[in-house]
C-alpha positions as CSV (number, residue, x, y, z in Angstrom):
1,M,-19.7,-19.4,-12.0
2,S,-19.9,-16.4,-13.2
3,P,-16.6,-14.6,-14.2
4,A,-17.8,-11.8,-12.4
5,A,-17.8,-14.2,-9.2
6,D,-14.6,-15.5,-10.6
7,A,-13.0,-11.9,-10.7
8,R,-14.4,-11.3,-7.0
9,H,-12.8,-14.2,-5.3
10,L,-9.2,-15.4,-6.3
11,P,-8.2,-18.7,-4.8
12,V,-5.2,-18.3,-2.7
13,L,-2.1,-20.6,-3.1
14,L,-3.9,-22.7,-6.3
15,A,-0.9,-24.3,-7.6
16,E,0.2,-24.9,-4.7
17,V,-3.4,-26.8,-3.5
18,V,-3.5,-28.1,-6.7
19,A,0.4,-29.3,-6.4
20,N,-0.2,-30.9,-2.9
21,L,-3.9,-32.5,-3.7
22,A,-2.0,-34.0,-6.6
23,P,-5.5,-35.1,-8.0
24,K,-6.0,-38.3,-10.0
25,D,-8.2,-39.8,-12.2
26,G,-11.1,-41.5,-10.5
27,G,-10.5,-39.7,-7.1
28,V,-13.0,-38.8,-4.9
29,Y,-12.0,-35.2,-3.5
30,V,-14.0,-33.2,-1.0
31,D,-13.5,-29.4,-1.1
32,G,-14.9,-28.0,2.1
33,T,-14.6,-24.8,1.8
34,F,-16.2,-24.2,-2.1
35,G,-16.5,-20.2,-1.6
36,A,-16.3,-19.5,-5.0
37,G,-15.7,-23.0,-6.4
38,G,-12.1,-22.0,-7.6
39,Y,-10.1,-24.9,-6.0
40,A,-12.9,-27.2,-7.0
41,R,-12.7,-26.0,-10.4
42,A,-9.0,-26.7,-10.3
43,I,-9.1,-30.2,-9.0
44,L,-11.9,-31.2,-11.9
45,N,-9.3,-29.5,-14.5
46,A,-6.5,-31.4,-13.5
47,A,-7.6,-35.0,-13.4
48,N,-10.9,-37.2,-14.2
49,C,-11.8,-37.1,-11.1
50,R,-15.1,-36.2,-8.6
51,V,-15.5,-33.5,-5.8
52,I,-18.1,-33.2,-3.4
53,A,-18.1,-29.6,-2.3
54,I,-19.6,-27.9,0.9
55,D,-20.3,-24.3,2.2
56,R,-22.6,-23.6,4.8
57,D,-23.1,-20.3,2.9
58,P,-26.4,-20.9,1.1
59,S,-25.8,-18.1,-1.2
60,A,-22.1,-19.8,-2.5
61,V,-24.3,-23.6,-2.8
62,A,-26.6,-21.3,-4.8
63,G,-23.8,-19.3,-7.0
64,G,-22.5,-22.8,-7.9
65,A,-25.1,-24.0,-10.2
66,D,-23.1,-23.0,-13.6
67,L,-20.1,-25.3,-11.9
68,V,-22.1,-28.1,-11.1
69,R,-23.8,-28.0,-15.1
70,A,-20.0,-27.2,-16.2
71,F,-19.0,-30.9,-15.0
72,P,-22.3,-33.5,-15.0
73,G,-21.8,-36.3,-12.8
74,R,-18.4,-34.9,-10.9
75,L,-19.5,-32.2,-8.9
76,A,-21.5,-32.3,-5.7
77,I,-22.2,-29.4,-3.5
78,A,-23.7,-30.2,-0.3
79,Q,-25.4,-27.1,2.2
80,D,-23.1,-28.1,5.7
81,R,-20.5,-27.1,7.9
82,F,-16.7,-28.5,6.6
83,G,-17.3,-29.6,10.3
84,N,-19.3,-32.6,8.8
85,L,-17.4,-33.5,6.2
86,A,-17.7,-37.3,6.8
87,E,-21.2,-37.2,7.5
88,V,-21.5,-35.2,3.9
89,A,-19.4,-37.7,1.8
90,G,-21.0,-40.7,3.2
91,M,-24.4,-39.4,2.3
92,L,-22.7,-38.9,-1.9
93,D,-21.6,-42.3,-1.5
94,A,-17.9,-41.4,-0.7
95,P,-17.4,-43.1,2.8
96,Q,-13.7,-42.7,1.6
97,V,-12.0,-40.5,-0.7
98,D,-8.3,-39.1,-2.3
99,G,-8.2,-36.0,-0.7
100,V,-9.5,-33.1,1.6
101,V,-8.8,-29.2,1.0
102,L,-10.1,-27.1,3.4
103,D,-9.6,-23.1,2.9
104,I,-10.7,-21.4,6.2
105,G,-12.0,-17.9,7.1
106,V,-14.4,-15.6,4.9
107,S,-14.4,-15.0,1.6
108,S,-13.9,-12.1,-0.5
109,M,-17.5,-12.4,-1.5
110,Q,-18.8,-12.1,1.9
111,I,-16.6,-9.2,2.6
112,D,-17.4,-7.2,-0.1
113,E,-21.5,-7.6,0.8
114,G,-22.0,-4.9,3.4
115,E,-25.1,-6.4,4.0
116,R,-23.6,-9.9,5.3
117,G,-22.2,-7.8,8.5
118,F,-18.4,-9.0,7.7
119,S,-16.8,-5.7,7.2
120,F,-15.7,-2.8,8.8
121,R,-14.8,-0.7,5.9
122,R,-18.5,-1.3,4.8
123,D,-21.8,-0.1,6.5
124,G,-24.7,-3.3,7.0
125,P,-26.1,-5.0,10.3
126,L,-23.9,-6.4,12.2
127,D,-24.6,-9.8,11.4
128,M,-21.2,-12.4,10.6
129,R,-23.3,-15.3,10.1
130,M,-22.3,-17.5,7.2
131,S,-25.1,-19.5,7.3
132,S,-27.5,-16.5,8.3
133,E,-28.9,-18.4,11.7
134,G,-27.8,-18.6,14.7
135,I,-26.4,-16.1,17.2
136,S,-25.2,-12.4,15.2
137,A,-22.1,-10.7,15.8
138,A,-25.2,-8.4,17.2
139,D,-26.2,-10.2,19.7
140,M,-22.6,-10.8,21.2
141,V,-22.4,-7.4,21.2
142,N,-25.1,-6.1,22.9
143,R,-25.6,-9.2,25.4
144,L,-22.2,-10.5,26.5
145,S,-20.7,-8.9,29.9
146,E,-17.9,-6.1,29.7
147,T,-15.8,-9.3,31.0
148,E,-16.6,-12.0,28.2
149,L,-16.3,-9.5,25.1
150,A,-12.8,-8.6,26.3
151,N,-11.5,-12.7,26.4
152,L,-13.2,-13.0,22.9
153,L,-11.6,-10.0,21.7
154,Y,-8.4,-11.3,23.6
155,R,-8.4,-15.5,22.6
156,F,-10.1,-14.7,19.5
157,G,-8.7,-12.0,17.5
158,E,-5.8,-11.5,19.6
159,E,-6.6,-8.5,20.6
160,R,-4.5,-5.8,22.9
161,R,-6.7,-4.0,24.1
162,S,-9.0,-6.4,24.3
163,R,-10.5,-4.5,27.6
164,G,-10.8,-1.0,26.4
165,V,-12.6,-2.2,23.2
166,A,-15.0,-4.1,25.8
167,K,-15.1,-0.9,28.1
168,A,-16.0,1.6,24.9
169,I,-18.5,-1.3,23.8
170,V,-20.5,-1.5,26.9
171,E,-20.7,1.8,27.7
172,A,-22.1,2.7,23.8
173,R,-24.7,0.4,24.4
174,G,-25.9,1.8,27.3
175,E,-26.9,4.6,24.9
176,A,-28.3,2.8,21.8
177,P,-27.9,-1.1,20.9
178,I,-25.0,-1.3,18.3
179,E,-26.7,-3.1,15.1
180,R,-24.6,-1.6,12.1
181,T,-21.0,-2.8,11.0
182,L,-19.6,1.0,11.1
183,Q,-21.2,1.7,13.9
184,L,-18.8,-0.5,15.9
185,A,-16.2,-0.2,13.7
186,D,-16.1,3.8,14.7
187,I,-16.5,2.9,18.5
188,I,-13.7,0.4,17.8
189,A,-11.0,3.3,16.4
190,K,-11.4,5.4,19.2
191,V,-9.9,3.0,21.3
192,V,-7.3,1.2,19.5
193,W,-4.3,3.4,17.4
194,A,-3.4,2.8,14.2
195,K,-0.5,4.1,11.9
196,P,-1.9,4.7,7.9
197,H,0.4,1.5,6.6
198,E,-1.3,-0.7,9.5
199,P,-4.1,-2.9,9.4
200,H,-7.7,-1.2,10.4
201,P,-8.3,-0.6,14.0
202,A,-11.0,-3.0,14.2
203,T,-9.9,-5.6,12.4
204,R,-8.8,-8.2,15.2
205,S,-12.2,-7.2,16.6
206,F,-13.8,-8.0,13.6
207,Q,-12.0,-11.4,13.7
208,A,-12.8,-12.5,17.2
209,L,-16.5,-11.8,16.6
210,R,-16.7,-14.0,13.3
211,I,-14.9,-16.5,14.7
212,A,-16.6,-16.9,17.5
213,V,-20.2,-16.6,15.5
214,N,-19.2,-19.3,13.0
215,D,-17.4,-21.4,15.9
216,E,-14.7,-21.4,13.3
217,L,-12.0,-22.9,15.2
218,G,-14.5,-25.7,16.9
219,E,-15.0,-26.6,13.2
220,L,-11.3,-27.0,12.1
221,A,-10.7,-28.9,14.8
222,R,-14.0,-30.9,13.9
223,A,-12.9,-31.5,10.1
224,L,-9.6,-32.5,11.0
225,A,-10.5,-34.9,12.4
226,A,-13.1,-35.9,10.3
227,A,-10.4,-35.7,7.5
228,E,-7.9,-38.0,9.4
229,R,-11.4,-41.0,9.3
230,I,-12.4,-40.6,5.9
231,L,-9.0,-40.3,3.9
232,K,-7.7,-43.3,2.0
233,P,-4.4,-44.5,2.5
234,G,-2.0,-42.2,0.6
235,G,-4.8,-39.8,0.5
236,R,-3.6,-35.6,0.8
237,L,-5.4,-33.5,2.7
238,V,-4.2,-29.9,2.4
239,V,-5.4,-26.8,5.1
240,V,-4.9,-23.5,3.6
241,T,-5.1,-20.7,7.2
242,F,-5.0,-17.1,7.1
243,H,-3.9,-15.9,10.6
244,S,-2.1,-17.6,13.8
245,L,-4.9,-19.2,15.6
246,E,-6.0,-21.3,12.5
247,D,-2.4,-22.1,12.0
248,R,-1.7,-23.3,15.0
249,I,-4.5,-26.0,15.1
250,V,-3.7,-27.8,11.5
251,K,0.3,-27.5,13.0
252,N,-0.8,-29.5,15.8
253,F,-2.7,-31.4,14.7
254,L,-0.4,-32.5,12.0
255,A,2.3,-32.8,14.3
256,N,1.0,-35.2,16.5
257,R,-0.8,-37.6,13.8
258,A,2.6,-37.6,12.2
259,K,4.7,-38.4,15.0
260,A,4.2,-42.3,16.4
261,A,2.9,-42.5,20.6
262,S,4.3,-39.5,21.9
263,G,1.7,-36.7,21.5
264,S,2.3,-32.9,23.2
265,R,0.7,-31.0,25.9
266,H,-1.9,-30.1,23.2
267,L,-3.2,-33.0,22.0
268,P,-2.3,-36.1,23.7
269,A,-1.3,-39.2,21.4
270,A,-3.3,-42.2,21.7
271,Q,-1.1,-44.6,23.3
272,G,0.7,-47.1,20.6
273,A,-0.8,-45.6,17.9
274,A,1.1,-45.3,14.8
275,P,1.7,-42.7,12.3
276,S,-1.5,-41.7,11.1
277,F,-0.5,-38.8,8.5
278,R,3.0,-38.2,6.5
279,L,4.0,-34.6,6.1
280,V,4.1,-33.1,3.0
281,A,5.1,-29.7,3.1
282,R,7.8,-29.4,5.8
283,G,6.4,-26.6,7.4
284,A,4.7,-23.4,6.2
285,V,4.3,-23.1,1.9
286,E,3.4,-19.6,1.3
287,A,2.8,-17.5,-1.6
288,G,5.5,-16.1,-3.9
289,D,5.8,-12.6,-5.1
290,A,4.2,-12.6,-8.1
291,E,0.9,-13.8,-6.6
292,L,1.4,-11.6,-3.7
293,A,1.3,-8.5,-6.3
294,A,-1.6,-9.9,-8.0
295,N,-3.4,-10.8,-5.1
296,P,-3.0,-9.3,-1.6
297,R,-5.1,-11.6,-0.1
298,A,-2.5,-14.3,-0.2
299,R,0.3,-11.7,2.1
300,S,-1.5,-13.6,5.4
301,A,-2.0,-17.4,3.8
302,K,-0.3,-20.4,4.9
303,L,-0.4,-24.2,3.3
304,R,-0.1,-27.3,5.0
305,A,-0.3,-30.5,3.8
306,A,0.1,-34.0,4.6
307,E,-0.7,-37.9,3.1
308,R,-2.6,-40.4,5.1
309,T,-0.6,-43.4,6.3
310,D,-2.8,-46.9,6.2
311,A,-2.7,-46.4,10.2
312,P,-6.0,-46.5,11.8
313,A,-7.1,-43.2,12.7
314,H,-6.2,-41.9,16.0
315,G,-9.1,-41.2,17.8
316,G,-7.5,-40.8,20.7
317,G,-7.4,-37.4,22.4
318,D,-9.5,-34.4,23.5
319,L,-9.7,-31.7,20.3
320,S,-11.1,-28.9,22.2
321,S,-7.2,-28.8,23.7
322,L,-6.4,-27.5,20.4
323,L,-8.6,-24.4,20.4
324,P,-7.6,-21.1,22.5
325,P,-9.6,-21.9,26.3
326,L,-13.0,-19.4,25.8
327,P,-16.2,-20.1,28.6
328,A,-19.2,-21.2,26.4
329,F,-21.9,-18.1,25.6
330,D,-25.0,-18.0,26.1
331,T,-26.7,-14.6,24.9
332,R,-30.6,-15.8,25.9
333,R,-30.0,-15.4,29.2
334,R,-29.8,-11.6,28.7
């Protein structure tokens, strides 16, 4: 990874991630969200170990070539979804691993590139696809019904003015298709008011679209279950989240898996199942003052960590119950 790329994306809670992951010589670790490679590099420097990195963004995989060369035989990067981390690790001769780390959400690099369509501050095509495949944000904005849009913005963005935003979008697209990021941001800004010190009016709506386009919450739920299956006894799971929807999923999953045969309304435990995880960090770990001053992106970050026990993976419980309820979208019908 080039110094320029490294400067564009500061890994959040880096010291805390490494401390909770506790890399050891001879270990195998999965970095499910490679990005600019900050966590992978730190893990490789912390111990004489091997890292299997995953990213669905082809530009991130290509950008990691220098790091692969810097650690010959110790780093492999696969282009895939992190929800498939068990399959990826298995294909790379690591059916069981010593640690899994996930940094959930969009990277600073993706936001900074207007052409990727993630930013409400930089003009670009309304895309938001991390893998450049499948349904785009423009498809959703221009084809979903007003009710579907309102539900999406409320469930995935926690946007209180979701109905007003959806109505404005439908009215605007009746005049012309919404195809650019700043075009959509301007529509939202006419409905959602924000004071100078508050986040941009389009923040929640863009978050909701990005999550829906990339099925981010579904990927997270699948990745948590996959980590449970492939972690060795004593292996560590470390997850960094950036908003309440993600953190709630991780918190509920770990609380369920660390509790014997009880479960919760979010994720019923398999009857008689012994705890498959032991909580390492009690509650969420947050960034300190020094990191917040150096990296404002860290202000919303929360880290949760747990250690795998020798109990079998639960395998029970419907992971979809961890996710906000939302009807499935089929943009092709319009």
